N, C-alpha and C positions, 0 to 999 in steps of 0.2 A: 503495500500500498502506500503511496508515495503522498509526502506531505505538503497538503495547501500551501501556497504562499503567503507569507506573512499578509498584514495588513497594510504594510507602506509597498511592501513587493508587488502587490494586487493593481499599486496606483502605478509605482513604476510601468508596466506589462499595457495596464490598460494606455497610457500615454504613449507609448510606445507602436499602439496598435491604432490611436487616432493622430498622429504624427503619421502614422504609413497610410493610411486611407488619406490625409490630404495630400499628401505628396505622390503618391501610387495613383497615375493616372491609369482610368479601367483597363482590364487586360492588359495590361506593360507587363514584358517583362525585366525592363530597366526603369529606374528611377527618372532617369535626365532622356538626353534624346538617344544616347546609346551609353551598355555597359561599361559602370567605372567600378571599383575597389569599394564604392562605399554600398556598389549593391551587394557586395559578398559581404561585408562589416553587418547589412541589416538584414541581411538571407541567417548570417549566423546566429546573430539576435533573438531573431523568431525563430529562427528551428530548435533553439531551448527551448521556447514555451512549446510548441509541436511534441517535442520529446518528451518533454512531459507530462502532455494530455492535457495543457491551457485551452481553452477556448480560443482561437483565431477564427476569423470569419474569411471563410472561401476563398473568396479573392487573393488575400494577404497570403495563405497557405497556397495556392496558386505561385502564385510571384515568388515567395522563397521557395518550393521545390523548382519553378524552373533556373533559378539561381545556384539550386543548389545539383541542377543536373548539367551545368556546364562543364566540359570537356576542362578546364583551366580552376575553376573551384574544386569537380575531383580527383585532378593532381595533388591538389593541395590539400585536401583533405584526408586524400589517400595514401600519400605517401608515408614512406616508411621511417619511422624514425628511430635513433639511436635510446638502446635503453638505458635505463635510470639508475646508475648504481649509486646508494646507499650508504 
């Protein structure tokens, strides 16, 4: 069972959703006229909400999924990372 977001975290998540709704053109897969690193950063934040089962409106989910599916983003996310020895 996942722990629900705190009141402060929920307010921050809601603000992120509102920000995205205002900035993202309907049906777009990029915030601006073409894809930028801002899209990757925003998608990462949205994907964290999605991965935890938080409610995200479908158009924003579709945007985050589209950004996450980009070959350049997949190459970064799926890259091999060195193991950490403590």
